[in-house]
MARVEX-74594 format. One record per residue (C-alpha): residue in one letter; x, y, z. Coordinates in steps of 0.1 Angstrom, whole numbers, plus 5000, padded with zeros to 4 digits. Layout:
REM residues N
AXYZ ...
This chain:
REM residues 586
M175069981986 P174270012023 K175270322041 G178870322054 F179870022033 S183570022022 F185569801999 Y189369821994 I192269621979 Q195869681988 E198569511967 W202269531966 G204169381937 S207469191940 S210369401949 A214069341947 D214069121977 G211368901963 Y208568991986 F204968961974 S202069061996 K198369101990 A195669212014 E191869232007 A189069332030 M185369382026 S183469492057 V180469702068 T181769992088 E178470162097 Q175070002095 A172170152075 G168670162089 I166170352110 Y167270482143 A164370602165 G164770782198 D162770762230 G159570812211 G159870472194 F158870382159 A155670292140 V156670152106 N153970042081 V155069882048 G152369752025 D154169472007 T157669372018 M160169502043 H163669382032 L166469442057 K169969342045 G172569412071 A170369692084 V168569772116 I165469932129 G166570062162 S164970242191 T165870362226 A162270352237 S160570072255 A159069782235 E155469892237 K156370212218 N157770022188 S155669852161 L156269722126 T153569612102 T154369462067 G153069212043 H156369012041 L159469042063 V162868952048 M165968972069 E169468892055 D173068922068 I176069072050 Q179168862050 N182369052059 S185668912050 A189369002052 S192368812040 Y196068862033 K198868662018 L202568742022 D205168542003 N208968561999 K210068361969 G213568471961 I216468331942 A220068371954 Y223068321932 N226468291949 K229768271932 Y232968291953 A236368371941 G238468161965 K238167831982 E237867982017 E234968192007 R233267911988 D233667662017 A232367912043 N229167952021 Y228767592010 N225067592020 K224567891997 T226467771966 G225067831931 L221567931922 T219467841952 P215967921965 D215868191992 V212468152008 L210768272040 P207768082053 G204668222035 V201768362056 Q198068382048 K194968442068 D191268462062 V188768612086 H184968622083 T182168792102 A178468872095 T176769202098 K173269102109 S169869262104 A168069342136 I164769502148 A164469652183 P162069482207 G158469572199 T155369442180 I155869292146 T152869202124 T153069042090 T149769052071 K150568822042 E152468542059 N153068372092 T156368472106 D158268292134 L158968592156 T161368392178 K163868382150 I164068762146 N167268912158 R166469182184 D170069272194 T170569602175 A173569702196 N175769402186 S174769332150 L177569532131 N180469292137 Q182869512118 L186269362109 G189269562121 K192669582104 I194269232103 F197269302080 D200469472092 K203069412065 K206069522086 K205169302116 L204569002094 E207869042076 E209669062109 R207868742120 Q208968572088 L212568662093 L212468542129 A210968212117 K213768182092 E216468242118 F214767992141 G214767732113 E218467782106 I219567742142 T217167462151 F217467242121 K221267262123 A220967172160 I218766872151 G221566742127 D224166772154 Y221966612180 A221066322157 A224766262150 Y225466262187 R222666012194 Q223965792166 R227465802181 H225965682215 A223365442201 K222965132222 S221364932193 Y220964922156 E217265022159 E218165332179 W220965422155 K218565382125 A215965602142 W218365892142 Q219665852106 D218266062077 G214665972073 G214565792106 A211565812128 N213066032155 K214566282130 V211266292111 M209366372143 L211766652153 H211766802118 A207966802117 L207766962152 V210367232143 G208767292109 G205367342126 V206867582152 M208767772125 S205467812106 K203667942137 I206368192144 G205968322109 G202268352113 G201268042094 S199767712102 F201467452124 K200167172102 A201567332070 G205167362083 S204967032101 F203966832070 G206467012047 A209466962070 G208466602080 V207966472045 N211266642034 E213166462062 L211666122051 V213366152017 Q216766272030 K218365952020 E217366021984 L218366381987 R221866282000 S222566121966 I222266471950 K225766621954 D225066971940 P223867181970 A221767401947 V219967111931 R219366941965 Q217867261980 W215567321949 T214366961953 A213567011990 F211767331981 L209567151956 I208866851979 G207667082008 G205467281985 A203966981968 T203266822002 N201267112014 V199267151982 L198166781987 I196966852023 G195367182013 E197867412030 T200067702018 R202667591994 S205267842005 I205067742042 G205967382034 S208567482009 A210367712034 A210267452062 A211567172039 L214267392024 S215467502059 G215567152071 T217767042041 K219867352039 W220867372076 N220667012086 Y222166802057 L225766892056 T226866892092 H225866532100 E226766412065 E230366492073 F230166272103 F230265972079 A233666082065 L235465962096 N239165982102 A241565912130 E241566272141 Y238066242153 Y238865932174 A241766112191 C239466382205 K238966362243 T236066622247 E232866712230 E234367052221 E237266882203 R234866652184 D232766952174 A235867132160 V236766822139 L233166802126 E233367172116 K236667112098 C235066822079 R232167042069 L234467292053 L236367042032 D236267101995 E233866861977 E236566711956 E238666631987 R236166412004 P236466032002 S234365901973 A233765551988 P230165441979 I229265352015 E227865522045 L230065502076 H228765502112 P231065732133 I232265442155 Y230965102145 G231065092107 G228365172082 E225665022060 G227764912031 I229964642015 E231364472046 A230964732073 T227664762092 V226464952122 S227164652144 G230764632131 L232664452104 N230664172088 L233163882091 D233563632063 D233863262071 H237663262070 A237863552095 K235263382118 K237263062117 M240563232124 R239263442153 K237463132168 E240662932168 A242763212182 Y240263282211 E239962912219 S243662882222 M243563162248 V240662992267 S242862672269 R245762882282 Y243563052309 D242262702320 E245862572324 E246862882344 F243862832366 K244862472374 E248362592383 Q246962862404 K244962612425 K248062412433 R249662692452 N248062762485 P250562942508 L249463042543 Y249363412553 S248563572586 A245263752591 D247064092594 K248864042561 K245563952544 A243764252558 H246664482549 A246664342513 I242964412509 E243364762523 L246264832499 L244364722469 E241364932479 E243665232482 R245065162447 A241565152433 E240865492448 S244065622434 A243065502399 K239865682403 K241566002415 Y244066002386 D241465912359 M242465562351 P238965402345 L240165082329 A242764992356 R240265092383 D237464882370 L239664572364 L240964602400 N237464662414 V236064362396 F238764152414 L237964312447 D234164252443 H234663892430 Y233863692461 E230963522478 K229363632511 D226763402527 G226663202495 V225863512474 M228263642447 Q228964012455 L230164112420 D227664342402 Y228164262365 K226064552352 K227964802373 Y231164722353 G229464672319 I229964292319 T227564152293 N228463782293 V230263522314 E231663192301 Y233662932319 T236662712309 E236662332313 N237662362349 G235262642358 Y237462952354 P235263262345 I235863472315 F234063812316 E233063992285 F233064372288 G230464532265 K230764852246 E229265052275 S232064942298 N235065162307 V237264882296 N235864882261 R235565252258 V239165332269 L240565082244 R238165182216 E239065552220 N242765502220 V243565582184 P247365532185 L246765192199 S244265102171 I246665232145 F249465022159 L247364702161 V246064742125 S249464832111 Q250964532130 T248264312114 I248964442079 R252664392083 N252264022094 V249563912070 E249964112038 N250163922005 K248463622020 G245563651995 V242963672022 K240063912020 M239763972058 P243163872073 T243263802111 F246363822133 M246763732170 T249763822192 S250663932226 N251364312230 S252864542256 F250564822265 Y253065022286 S253565292260 Y249865372256 G249265562287 R249365482324 D245765352325 L246565072300 A250065022315 L248664962350 G245464792339 L246864552312 G250664562312 S250664302284 A247664132268 T246663942237 S245064112207 I243063942179 V242664182150 T240764132117 I241064412090 Y239264502059 K239864792035 I236564952028 S237665232005 P240765381991 D240965602022 L239565402051 I240265062067 A237964892092 A239064662120 K237464432145 I239764412176 T239464182206 I241664232236 T241863952261 D243863882292 N243963692325 W243763912356 N245863682378 H249363702393 S252263462393 P254663352421 I257163612408 D254663882417 A254663762453 H258163902457 L257064242445 R255764512468 D252664722464 L249864632440 F251064302424 G252364142456 A249164232474 A247064102445 Y248963772445 L248463732483 V244763802481 Q244163552452 Q246263272468 S244463322501 G241163272484 L239863612496 R239063712461 K238663522428 T240663592397 Y239163602362 A240063632326 F238363882304 K237763992268 T236264292250 T235664352213 Y235164672194 D235164802159 V237165102145 I237465272111 L240765442106 S242465672081 L244565442058 K247065732055 E247765722092 V248065352092 E250565362064 E252565632082 K252865392111 L253965112088 N256765332075 E258165352110 Y259064982109 
């Protein structure tokens, strides 16, 4: 063995916390060889000079150094160091009471408790070298240009690469990072689904969707890097695990679900040649801290829809997460937070109407279109004369009322009034900006009266959609008027007063027509497709009223602005219990 050569193995067996770590190193610490001073060296070997990780060094000038040998053999010594640190633990949690069990739902039963594994391999070579001088080989031709002459930099000793305490700290940091970040991904994905503008966007944020897979892969990679592992290992484990979240969701036992995620992540990394425990830890973290929060979003109830702020919504979601497993709705469908769910008759785009419901809704709406057309014809017959001052004052008054609606947070009333104020032509160009108010479609009656459709991004749709008491009333009203009719998806149309549902609806609508189709999607939930439609015009009676209505009538009859009808349609899913409570009030 060359001078100064060392070999060591350090190994720690599994302890109570489940750690297993192993470090190995083999490295030359001091090179063997001949070290000449300023006098140089003169080495003569009859047969073979064999240098293995050794040097013939000298501080003298090249002309004072000479080596003569029959054969010259020079080899390197390979140095290597490696370590592996794993934490493969098992946690068993049994809680006495419901509160304690719910607070630890993610830790229920016999579950894997794993930190991202870390391993590292480092290699260098201790090279043979001969100081500059004359080299003569008598029994073979030697290519002297390939001989290493750098005796000062040939050792390449490996330093200490394993610090158990620091690596364990990094692993714990990675685990904390995973818990926080994967949970945040679940919450963020649920938020993006609630505000999705299309089915494709909603699908991309569901479990196994492209956007969630990408985020899980990214976080899994970063989690692995923090712990000292490979980005690729963590990324693949977490990403593949997210791809199969739909399948994992069918596993109701949290312990079984977490063990499955653990095995998926580990198997994935074995296939790509990476560390099993890194993929297992990243996959487990993604399932353990991401699954439950957004799963609860699908168990919607009316309390969620009553929330006015994101903080209130978050509180409701937390309450759902803590519900006992047996107390959750057992309907075999997935519900989208606002627009329905992929299942029986409810989809992300809303309630899938059967032929009867489509027919009833079409007939109801067409009757309203005919009514709007008749009202428009009557409106055109009246053409009273007003002075320029009265006209100007009326416009000014309406603009003031629009500002007041904005000031006092009445977005529906404000937008309906502003659409009227903007609905005129100037130099042959219509001034109304449809997109500004969320108008997605315009249709016309037989006599050319416009009917604007407000889409789901409009304030008109949003205000109506988020008014839970109103939705409960409309659905209960429908049930009361169509029950026992033997229809799968009953539809009911009627005129309703909106004065008791807040000043925004009172001022903006007053009374309007509702067309409501309902469908019971589970023992606990009922879905509804609701259309609200009305004519934004004013009658001669309004002319005798002061303020808003009188001014609006003056402006419409003067031809300064054009009136319009409108409609908006939205889908809701409500707690059947709250609907039944409303029915009991009748």
